[in-house]
C-alpha positions in Angstrom: -77.2 49.0 -35.5 -76.8 52.6 -34.3 -77.4 53.5 -30.7 -79.9 56.2 -29.7 -78.4 59.6 -29.0 -79.5 61.9 -26.2 -78.9 65.6 -25.8 -78.0 66.9 -22.3 -77.9 70.6 -21.7 -75.0 71.9 -19.5 -75.0 75.4 -17.9 -72.0 76.9 -16.2 -73.1 78.6 -13.0 -72.0 82.2 -12.3 -68.5 82.5 -11.0 -67.4 79.2 -12.5 -66.4 80.3 -16.0 -62.9 78.9 -15.5 -64.2 75.4 -14.5 -63.9 72.7 -17.1 -67.2 71.2 -18.2 -67.6 67.4 -17.9 -65.5 65.6 -20.5 -64.5 62.2 -21.5 -60.8 61.5 -21.3 -60.7 58.9 -24.1 -62.9 58.1 -27.1 -64.5 55.0 -25.6 -64.6 56.2 -21.9 -68.0 55.5 -20.3 -67.8 58.4 -17.9 -67.4 62.1 -18.1 -64.8 63.5 -15.6 -66.1 66.1 -13.2 -64.1 69.0 -11.9 -64.0 70.7 -8.5 -65.4 74.2 -8.3 -64.0 75.0 -4.9 -63.2 78.6 -4.1 -60.1 77.7 -2.1 -58.2 74.4 -1.7 -60.4 72.0 0.4 -58.8 69.5 2.6 -60.7 66.3 3.5 -59.3 64.6 6.6 -59.2 60.8 7.0 -62.7 59.6 7.9 -64.3 63.0 6.8 -66.8 63.6 4.0 -67.4 66.8 2.0 -69.9 67.9 -0.6 -67.9 69.4 -3.4 -69.4 71.7 -6.0 -68.8 71.2 -9.8 -69.9 74.7 -11.0 -72.6 73.4 -13.4 -76.2 72.4 -13.7 -77.8 70.3 -16.4 -81.1 69.3 -18.0 -81.5 65.7 -19.2 -84.3 64.1 -21.2 -86.7 62.0 -19.1 -85.2 58.7 -20.3 -81.9 59.4 -18.6 -80.3 59.5 -15.1 -76.7 60.5 -14.4 -74.7 58.4 -12.0 -71.8 59.9 -10.0 -69.0 57.5 -9.4 -65.5 57.6 -7.9 -62.4 58.1 -10.0 -60.4 54.9 -9.8 -57.0 56.7 -9.5 -58.1 58.8 -6.5 -59.6 55.7 -4.9 -56.5 53.6 -5.4 -53.8 56.2 -4.6 -55.5 58.2 -1.9 -58.6 56.4 -0.6 -60.9 59.1 -2.0 -64.3 57.8 -3.0 -67.9 58.9 -3.5 -70.4 58.1 -0.8 -73.9 56.9 -1.9 -72.1 55.5 -5.0 -73.3 55.6 -7.5 -75.2 58.8 -6.6 -78.2 59.4 -8.8 -79.1 62.7 -10.5 -82.7 62.5 -11.7 -83.8 64.0 -15.0 -85.9 66.7 -13.3 -83.1 68.1 -11.1 -81.9 71.5 -12.2 -79.6 72.5 -9.3 -75.8 72.4 -9.2 -74.3 69.0 -9.5 -72.3 68.2 -6.3 -70.1 65.3 -5.4 -70.1 63.7 -1.9 -66.5 62.7 -1.4 -65.1 60.7 1.5 -61.5 60.2 2.6 -61.1 56.5 3.4 -57.3 56.9 3.3 -54.9 57.5 6.1 -53.7 61.0 5.1 -55.5 64.3 4.5 -56.3 65.0 0.9 -56.5 68.5 -0.6 -58.8 69.3 -3.6 -57.9 72.3 -5.7 -60.0 74.3 -8.1 -60.5 72.5 -11.5 -59.1 69.2 -10.2 -60.9 66.0 -11.5 -62.8 64.6 -8.6 -65.3 62.0 -9.9 -67.0 60.7 -13.1 -70.5 60.9 -14.4 -72.1 58.1 -16.4 -75.4 58.4 -18.1 -77.9 55.5 -18.0 -81.2 54.9 -19.7 -84.0 54.5 -17.1 -86.8 52.0 -18.1 -90.4 52.9 -17.4 -91.5 50.5 -14.6 -95.0 50.0 -13.2 -95.2 48.3 -9.8 -98.2 46.0 -9.3 -99.2 44.7 -5.9 -100.0 41.0 -5.8 -100.8 38.5 -3.0 -98.4 35.8 -4.3 -95.1 35.7 -6.2 -94.0 33.0 -8.6 -91.5 30.4 -7.3 -87.9 30.2 -8.3 -85.1 27.8 -7.4 -83.4 30.5 -5.3 -86.6 31.5 -3.5 -85.9 33.8 -0.6 -82.2 32.9 -0.3 -80.3 36.2 0.4 -76.8 37.1 1.5 -74.4 34.2 1.3 -77.0 31.7 0.2 -74.9 30.2 -2.6 -71.9 29.2 -0.5 -69.7 29.9 2.5 -67.1 32.1 0.9 
């Protein structure tokens, strides 16, 4: 059974002709790597966060959203992660894609132009209708929340 295919339009923004467009680094990769479109090297100090431009905008069909996620290597080696992760880009957004990076490491981290900084994964968004009711059906779990299934 073949999977549906979706076309996403990518536009390089002026002054970013040298920036790599999002790309998969292997055939079966789920995410497209995103590249920094910083004018000059940008240093993120420990505990600091920065909004990093990518140099492109895009148009997705209404069935999709794009999720911005950390790169595992940057997270493991340097403590660099994405805040608000996964960050959501809605199908009707047409501005520059930017990545909110945070340095959870113990040393400053410098980002250079065209460096891979995050990954973007596309997801299908179901159409959902919310309906207000006065009662909800019962389940075994009920209202059990955080930690309700055990002590560990």
